[in-house]
C-alpha positions in Angstrom: 130.2 144.9 147.3 126.9 143.5 146.1 126.6 140.4 143.8 125.7 142.5 140.7 128.9 144.5 140.8 131.0 141.4 141.4 129.4 139.8 138.3 130.1 142.8 136.2 133.8 142.9 137.2 134.2 139.1 136.6 132.5 139.4 133.1 134.9 142.3 132.1 138.0 140.3 133.3 136.8 137.2 131.4 136.4 139.3 128.2 140.0 140.6 128.5 141.4 137.1 129.2 139.4 135.7 126.3 140.9 138.3 123.9 144.4 137.7 125.1 144.0 134.0 124.6 142.7 134.5 121.1 145.7 136.7 120.3 148.3 134.0 121.2 150.0 132.5 118.3 148.8 128.9 119.0 145.2 130.0 119.1 145.6 132.1 116.0 147.0 129.1 114.1 144.1 126.9 115.2 141.6 129.6 114.1 143.3 130.0 110.7 143.2 126.2 110.1 139.5 126.2 111.1 138.8 129.1 108.7 140.7 127.3 105.9 138.8 124.1 106.5 135.5 126.0 106.5 136.4 127.8 103.2 137.3 124.5 101.6 133.8 123.3 102.4 132.2 126.4 100.7 131.2 126.8 97.1 132.7 129.6 95.0 131.8 131.8 92.0 134.4 133.6 89.9 134.2 135.9 86.9 135.3 139.2 85.4 133.4 142.5 85.0 134.2 144.8 82.1 132.6 148.0 80.7 130.2 147.3 77.9 131.6 150.1 75.8 135.4 149.9 76.0 135.7 146.3 77.3 138.1 147.7 79.9 138.1 146.1 83.3 135.6 147.4 85.9 138.0 147.6 88.8 137.4 147.9 92.6 133.6 147.3 92.2 131.6 145.6 94.9 129.8 142.5 93.7 127.1 140.7 95.8 125.9 137.1 95.2 122.3 136.3 95.8 120.0 133.3 95.5 117.2 134.4 93.2 113.8 133.0 94.1 110.4 133.8 92.7 107.7 134.3 95.3 110.0 133.8 98.3 112.5 136.0 99.9 115.8 136.2 98.1 118.9 135.1 100.1 122.2 137.0 100.3 125.0 134.6 99.8 128.2 136.7 99.9 130.2 139.5 98.3 133.5 140.3 96.7 135.5 143.1 95.2 136.8 143.1 91.6 140.6 143.5 91.3 142.4 145.9 89.0 141.6 143.6 86.1 138.0 143.2 86.9 138.2 139.7 88.3 136.3 138.6 91.4 135.7 135.5 93.5 132.9 135.0 96.1 132.7 132.1 98.5 129.3 131.1 99.7 127.4 128.4 101.5 124.8 126.8 99.2 122.8 125.7 102.3 121.9 129.3 102.8 119.6 129.0 99.7 117.2 127.1 101.8 116.3 123.5 102.8 116.5 121.2 99.7 116.9 124.3 97.5 119.8 124.6 95.2 120.8 128.2 94.6 119.7 130.2 91.6 122.6 132.5 91.3 122.5 136.2 90.6 125.2 138.9 90.7 124.5 142.4 91.8 126.9 145.1 90.9 126.9 147.6 93.8 127.9 151.3 93.7 129.0 152.9 97.0 128.1 156.5 97.8 129.5 158.5 100.7 128.4 161.2 103.1 129.3 162.4 106.5 127.2 162.2 109.7 126.9 165.0 112.3 130.2 163.9 113.9 132.0 164.1 110.5 132.2 160.3 110.4 132.0 158.7 106.9 128.7 157.0 106.1 128.5 154.5 103.2 125.3 153.9 101.2 124.8 151.2 98.6 123.1 151.6 95.2 122.3 148.8 92.9 124.0 149.5 89.6 123.4 146.4 87.6 122.1 142.8 87.9 123.6 139.8 86.2 121.4 136.7 86.0 123.2 133.4 86.5 122.0 129.8 86.2 119.4 128.0 88.2 119.9 125.1 90.6 123.7 125.4 90.7 125.3 122.3 92.2 129.0 122.6 91.1 131.6 123.5 93.6 132.8 126.4 91.5 130.8 128.3 88.9 132.5 130.7 86.5 130.3 133.6 85.3 132.9 134.3 82.7 133.4 137.8 81.3 130.3 140.0 82.1 129.8 143.2 80.3 128.3 145.9 82.5 126.5 149.0 81.1 128.0 151.2 83.8 128.4 154.9 83.1 128.8 154.2 79.4 129.8 156.8 76.8 127.3 157.5 74.0 128.9 156.2 70.8 126.6 158.2 68.6 127.3 161.6 70.2 130.3 163.6 68.9 130.9 164.9 72.5 131.9 162.9 75.5 128.4 162.3 76.8 126.7 159.6 79.0 124.6 157.0 77.2 121.0 157.0 78.4 118.8 154.0 77.6 115.1 153.5 78.3 116.0 150.1 79.8 118.8 151.2 82.2 117.7 154.8 82.8 120.0 157.1 84.6 123.0 155.8 86.6 122.6 158.7 89.0 119.7 160.1 91.1 118.7 163.6 92.1 118.2 164.3 95.8 114.6 164.4 97.0 115.1 167.9 98.3 116.2 169.0 94.8 113.1 167.4 93.2 110.8 169.2 95.6 112.5 172.5 94.9 111.9 172.0 91.2 108.3 171.2 91.7 107.8 174.3 93.9 109.5 176.6 91.4 107.5 175.2 88.5 104.2 175.2 90.5 104.5 179.0 90.9 105.7 180.0 87.4 104.1 177.4 85.1 100.5 178.9 85.5 101.9 182.3 84.5 103.4 181.0 81.3 100.4 178.9 80.5 98.1 181.9 80.8 100.3 183.8 78.3 100.6 181.0 75.9 96.8 180.3 75.8 96.1 184.0 75.3 98.7 184.3 72.6 97.4 181.2 70.8 93.9 182.8 70.7 95.3 186.2 69.7 98.8 186.5 68.3 99.1 190.1 69.4 98.3 189.3 73.0 99.4 189.6 75.7 101.5 192.7 75.4 105.1 192.7 76.5 104.4 195.0 79.5 101.6 192.7 80.6 103.9 189.7 80.3 106.7 191.4 82.2 104.3 192.5 85.0 103.2 188.9 85.7 106.8 187.7 86.5 108.9 188.7 89.6 110.8 191.9 89.0 114.5 191.3 88.3 117.5 193.4 89.4 117.4 195.9 86.5 113.7 196.6 87.1 114.4 197.1 90.8 117.4 199.4 90.1 115.4 201.5 87.6 112.7 202.0 90.2 115.3 203.3 92.7 117.5 205.2 90.2 115.8 205.8 86.8 118.2 205.6 83.9 121.0 203.9 85.7 120.7 200.4 84.1 121.0 202.1 80.7 124.0 204.2 81.7 127.5 203.7 80.4 128.7 202.9 83.9 126.3 200.1 84.4 127.0 198.8 80.9 130.7 198.5 81.7 130.0 196.8 85.0 127.9 194.2 83.4 130.5 193.5 80.7 133.0 192.7 83.4 130.8 191.2 86.1 127.6 190.1 84.5 126.3 186.7 83.5 128.8 186.8 80.7 131.9 188.2 82.4 133.7 189.0 79.1 137.5 188.6 78.7 138.6 191.8 76.9 141.6 192.4 74.6 143.8 195.5 75.2 145.2 197.8 72.6 148.9 197.1 72.2 149.7 200.8 71.7 147.2 202.2 74.2 147.2 200.1 77.4 144.1 202.0 78.7 141.9 200.9 75.8 140.2 197.6 75.6 137.9 195.8 73.2 135.2 193.1 73.3 134.1 191.5 70.1 131.4 189.1 69.0 131.7 187.9 65.4 129.2 185.5 63.9 130.4 185.4 60.2 131.1 181.7 60.2 127.6 180.7 61.2 124.2 180.2 59.5 121.5 182.5 60.9 117.8 181.8 61.0 115.2 183.8 59.1 113.6 185.5 62.0 116.2 187.1 64.2 118.9 189.6 63.5 122.5 188.7 63.7 125.1 191.5 64.0 128.8 191.4 64.5 129.5 193.8 67.3 132.7 195.4 68.5 132.9 197.6 71.6 135.8 199.6 72.9 136.3 200.7 76.5 138.6 202.8 78.6 139.4 202.6 82.3 138.6 205.9 83.9 138.6 206.5 87.7 138.6 202.8 88.2 135.5 202.3 86.0 135.3 200.3 82.8 133.4 202.7 80.4 132.4 202.2 76.8 133.8 204.6 74.2 132.4 203.2 71.0 130.3 200.3 69.6 130.7 199.2 66.0 127.9 197.2 64.4 128.1 195.3 61.1 125.0 193.6 59.8 124.4 191.1 57.0 122.9 192.1 53.7 119.1 191.4 53.4 118.2 187.7 53.0 121.7 186.6 53.8 121.6 183.5 56.0 124.6 181.4 55.0 128.0 181.5 56.7 130.2 184.3 55.4 127.3 186.1 53.7 127.8 189.6 52.3 128.0 192.3 54.9 126.9 195.9 55.1 129.4 198.6 55.9 130.2 198.7 59.6 128.7 201.7 61.5 130.3 203.0 64.7 128.3 204.7 67.5 129.6 206.7 70.5 128.1 208.2 73.6 127.4 211.4 71.7 124.9 209.6 69.4 121.9 209.9 71.8 119.2 207.3 71.2 121.2 205.4 68.7 123.9 204.9 71.3 121.3 203.5 73.7 120.1 201.2 70.9 123.6 200.1 70.1 124.2 199.1 73.7 121.0 197.1 73.6 122.2 195.2 70.6 125.5 194.5 72.3 123.7 193.3 75.4 121.7 190.9 73.3 124.9 189.5 71.9 126.5 189.0 75.3 123.3 187.4 76.7 123.1 184.9 73.7 126.7 184.0 74.1 126.3 183.7 77.8 123.5 181.2 77.6 125.1 179.1 74.8 128.9 179.3 75.6 129.4 180.4 79.2 126.5 178.5 80.6 125.6 175.5 78.5 129.0 174.7 77.0 131.6 175.7 79.7 129.5 174.6 82.7 127.1 171.8 81.6 128.7 170.2 78.5 132.3 170.5 79.5 131.8 169.2 83.0 129.9 166.1 81.8 133.1 164.6 80.5 134.7 165.1 83.9 131.7 163.6 85.6 131.6 160.4 83.5 135.3 159.8 83.8 135.1 160.2 87.6 132.2 158.0 88.2 133.6 155.3 85.9 136.9 155.1 87.8 136.9 156.5 91.4 136.0 153.9 94.0 138.8 153.2 96.4 140.8 156.3 95.8 139.8 159.0 98.4 139.7 161.6 95.7 136.1 160.4 95.3 135.3 162.1 98.7 136.4 165.4 97.2 135.0 165.2 93.6 131.8 163.1 93.6 129.7 165.4 95.8 130.3 168.2 93.2 129.9 166.0 90.1 126.7 164.0 91.0 123.4 165.0 89.5 125.0 166.7 86.5 124.1 164.1 83.9 120.5 164.3 84.9 120.2 168.1 84.6 122.2 168.0 81.3 119.6 165.7 79.8 117.0 168.3 80.6 119.3 171.1 79.4 119.7 169.5 76.1 116.0 169.8 75.6 115.3 173.2 77.2 118.3 175.0 75.7 119.6 173.4 72.5 117.0 171.0 71.1 116.6 171.8 67.4 112.8 172.1 67.8 112.2 173.4 71.3 115.5 174.5 72.8 115.2 178.1 73.7 118.7 179.1 72.6 117.8 177.7 69.2 114.2 178.9 68.8 114.6 182.4 70.3 118.2 183.0 69.3 119.6 184.0 65.8 121.4 180.8 64.8 120.3 177.6 63.2 120.6 174.3 65.1 123.5 173.3 62.9 125.4 176.5 63.9 124.7 175.9 67.6 126.3 172.5 67.3 129.2 174.1 65.4 129.8 176.5 68.2 129.7 173.7 70.7 132.4 171.9 68.8 134.6 175.0 68.4 134.3 175.9 72.1 134.9 172.3 73.4 138.0 172.1 71.2 139.5 174.9 73.3 138.7 173.8 76.8 141.4 172.1 78.9 142.2 172.0 82.6 145.9 172.2 82.4 147.4 175.6 83.1 144.0 177.2 83.7 143.5 179.8 86.4 141.1 182.8 86.7 141.9 186.1 85.0 143.4 188.9 87.1 141.4 192.0 87.9 141.5 194.6 85.1 140.4 197.6 87.2 139.0 198.4 90.6 135.4 197.6 89.7 136.3 194.1 88.3 134.7 192.3 91.1 134.1 189.0 89.2 137.9 188.6 88.8 138.5 189.4 92.4 135.9 186.9 93.6 137.2 184.2 91.2 140.8 184.7 92.4 139.8 184.6 96.1 137.9 181.4 95.5 140.7 179.9 93.5 143.1 180.5 96.4 140.6 178.9 98.8 140.4 175.8 96.5 144.2 175.7 96.5 144.3 175.7 100.3 141.6 173.2 100.6 143.1 170.8 98.1 146.5 171.1 99.7 145.0 170.1 103.1 143.1 167.2 101.5 146.2 165.9 99.9 148.2 166.2 103.1 145.6 163.9 104.7 145.1 161.4 101.9 148.1 161.5 99.7 149.5 158.1 100.7 146.1 156.5 99.9 145.7 158.6 96.7 149.1 157.2 95.5 148.3 153.7 96.6 145.2 153.7 94.4 146.8 155.7 91.6 145.6 153.2 89.0 142.1 154.8 89.3 143.6 158.2 88.6 145.4 156.8 85.6 142.3 155.2 84.2 140.2 158.4 84.9 142.8 160.3 82.9 142.8 157.8 80.1 139.0 157.9 79.9 139.0 161.7 80.0 141.6 162.1 77.2 140.5 159.3 75.0 136.9 160.6 74.8 137.6 164.3 74.6 137.1 166.2 71.3 140.0 167.1 69.0 142.1 170.2 69.8 141.7 173.1 67.4 143.7 176.3 67.6 141.7 179.4 68.4 140.2 181.4 65.6 142.4 184.4 66.2 145.6 182.4 66.4 148.3 184.2 64.4 146.1 187.2 63.6 147.1 190.7 64.6 144.5 193.4 64.7 146.4 195.6 67.1 144.9 194.1 70.2 146.0 191.2 72.4 144.3 189.4 75.3 144.8 191.4 78.5 145.1 188.1 80.4 145.7 184.6 79.0 145.2 182.6 82.2 141.9 181.2 81.0 143.0 180.4 77.5 143.9 176.9 76.5 147.7 176.7 76.2 148.8 175.5 72.7 151.9 173.9 74.1 150.2 171.6 76.6 151.4 168.0 76.3 148.5 166.4 74.4 148.0 162.9 73.2 147.0 161.7 69.8 144.4 159.0 69.9 143.4 157.2 66.6 144.9 160.1 64.6 143.1 162.8 66.6 145.1 165.3 68.8 142.9 165.5 71.9 142.2 168.8 73.6 142.2 167.6 77.2 145.6 167.0 78.7 146.4 163.8 80.6 146.8 164.0 84.3 149.3 161.0 84.3 150.7 158.4 82.0 151.6 155.9 84.7 150.1 153.6 87.4 152.7 155.2 89.8 152.8 158.9 90.2 155.7 161.3 90.3 155.8 164.8 91.8 154.6 166.4 88.6 151.6 164.0 88.5 150.5 165.0 92.0 150.6 168.7 91.0 148.7 168.0 87.8 146.0 166.1 89.8 145.7 169.1 92.1 145.3 171.4 89.1 142.7 169.1 87.6 140.7 169.1 90.9 140.8 172.9 91.2 139.6 173.3 87.6 136.7 170.8 87.9 135.5 172.1 91.3 135.8 175.8 90.3 133.6 175.2 87.2 130.9 173.1 88.8 130.6 175.4 91.8 131.5 179.1 91.5 131.4 179.4 87.7 128.1 177.7 87.3 126.7 179.5 90.3 127.7 182.8 88.7 126.3 182.2 85.2 123.2 180.3 86.3 122.2 182.7 89.1 122.8 185.8 86.9 120.2 184.7 84.4 117.4 186.9 85.8 119.8 189.8 86.0 120.8 189.4 82.3 117.5 188.3 80.8 114.7 188.9 83.4 113.7 192.2 81.8 112.7 191.4 78.2 113.1 194.9 76.9 116.5 195.3 78.5 118.0 192.1 76.9 116.9 189.0 75.1 118.5 186.2 73.0 117.6 187.9 69.7 116.1 191.1 68.2 114.1 191.5 65.0 113.5 193.8 62.1 116.9 195.5 62.1 117.2 195.8 65.9 117.4 199.6 65.9 114.5 201.4 67.5 113.2 202.4 70.9 112.8 199.7 73.6 109.1 200.0 73.6 108.8 199.1 69.9 107.2 195.6 69.9 108.3 194.8 66.4 112.0 194.8 67.4 111.7 193.0 70.7 110.9 189.2 71.0 107.3 188.3 70.3 104.9 187.4 73.1 105.6 183.7 72.9 109.4 184.1 73.1 109.1 186.8 75.8 107.1 184.6 78.3 109.3 181.6 77.6 112.4 183.6 78.3 111.1 185.1 81.5 109.7 181.7 82.6 113.1 179.9 82.1 115.4 182.4 83.7 113.1 182.6 86.7 112.8 178.8 87.1 116.5 178.3 86.7 117.3 180.7 89.4 114.4 179.9 91.8 115.6 176.3 92.5 117.9 176.7 95.5 119.1 173.3 96.6 122.7 172.0 96.8 125.0 174.6 98.4 128.5 174.1 99.8 127.9 175.8 103.1 124.4 174.5 103.6 125.5 171.0 102.6 122.0 169.6 102.3 123.2 166.1 101.3 125.8 165.9 104.0 128.7 164.9 101.6 130.8 168.1 101.3 134.0 167.6 103.4 134.0 169.7 106.6 137.4 171.2 105.8 136.2 172.8 102.6 133.2 174.4 104.4 135.5 175.6 107.2 138.0 177.2 104.9 135.3 178.8 102.9 133.5 180.3 105.9 136.8 181.6 107.2 136.8 183.9 104.2 133.1 184.9 104.5 134.0 188.5 105.3 136.5 188.7 102.4 133.7 187.8 100.0 131.3 190.2 101.8 133.7 193.1 101.1 133.2 192.3 97.4 129.4 192.3 97.9 129.2 188.5 97.5 127.6 186.1 99.8 129.6 182.9 100.2 126.4 181.0 101.1 125.3 181.4 97.5 128.0 179.2 96.0 126.3 176.0 94.7 128.0 172.7 95.5 127.0 171.1 92.2 125.3 171.5 88.9 121.7 170.3 89.5 119.9 173.1 87.7 
């Protein structure tokens, strides 16, 4: 044996012997005494972190202590973690500040983000959340920072909805991925010149460009492609029924109590103020299930009297159209499509996905740090507040939001609908509707995905339940934030009414008997997950329900409504947010369709919002979706394919 091999063996044996000596009780006691002596020679800072808005403790937050120097490198001195009451202590060696330099103290509040490497090992990344400036030239052995208010994921006190507070000074507490930003630039780079050309031309000549010219400049959507292959199909009764059940606005019909084969879908706008440009019709369509298909049998349209804009204005007599009415039947279906598309953009897309999920996002980021539930929820909730800030402008801003400027309602009525819708949205007891007929593919896909979420969440809890329960205080505080800031509960408009129809499925309707809390005299719509720092069996099940609901809406639901926008609104003569001048007339009548400015803006938006393709569960571009979720989802890839749905198209988060 050569000398090198002998040296290697001796070194390894010495390492083993050294570790065994260290692990003896006598050596351990000596090390502990030495550590205690060393700590007694250190300086210390203490303090408490609280949220700036509620003054509640900022628990389980990492805090770093630094020596702040101007013009020279700053020195890291130590770190600590706040306890459940927000208190922290950090020991440090003042000599680390430099030779003959007393430390100028600074606290840095650190947020931890997680992802997984290629071996599925957890990777932690730090993000500076806030800086607290302390005193200069500190010499005392212990310095107390006192109670520090931290503007961390604050609620906006001036907003009537549970929204994040954005300030110019602090900016966003979240960041979009670089890949997402590049996708946005790429989509806009292709489509913005098209819109700019139209706007400039229209500014110079209000009658130009024509709607066919505008349409031809944008990519053809699914209805245009289908018409090329099968002329007349997209205006057929069969296609109309398919889109009512499975389109961007997958409607929830009512069924006739006396005829179980008859269904009805209604849009009633009596309670809202309309603008002075667009038409606003109450519409009521009946359907029958025949040979597995959902087919329309009548459409009733009721319009307001001329110059009637206020809520509950006088109405004309309702007129009913059937498939025997030729061109008027086609026109009635177009009016109904316009109603479904407007409701889809405002209620199904903006309110149910973006606005509703912001309250879940804020509550989760404020409270989940040690609890492993953050590994499940945060990858799906991140980025939402950033895109919501943009959505507020693009969709519902009173002056430039497209739902407001191109739709039939005033800004005040849009806000009113937001309130009414939010007052009916709760996680507790919610699950997807059951399929109504053979061609009800949305319901089939939703139920398949719901079962996958159930399986995934069960597996996750089997792995992490002990730790979830150990850090239950974070769940309790998440629940309190969610409930305390939610809007007031209001019974649905048709509560107690009986028109001979009832909901064919009530799974997605908020349950009036849910156990709700009254906060400051207001009965809150969102149910609590828990009322205790220690969970019982019911609390665990409620938490699972909460997780299913949140993940379902930020993934499949938003994917469905967002990515169907070009199908629903990508052919301006097929459907738009609002019609004009009575609405009845042939599709090629430009006085009824949106004007040129509205048309190009509509086509631009629906194409941009579907062209950005970053952030999918299976692709996992940011590396933070747990492998078990992706595995279970891929195991059902063929099940989705049989429903003509690609599982790869389910977005992981709301970032568009």
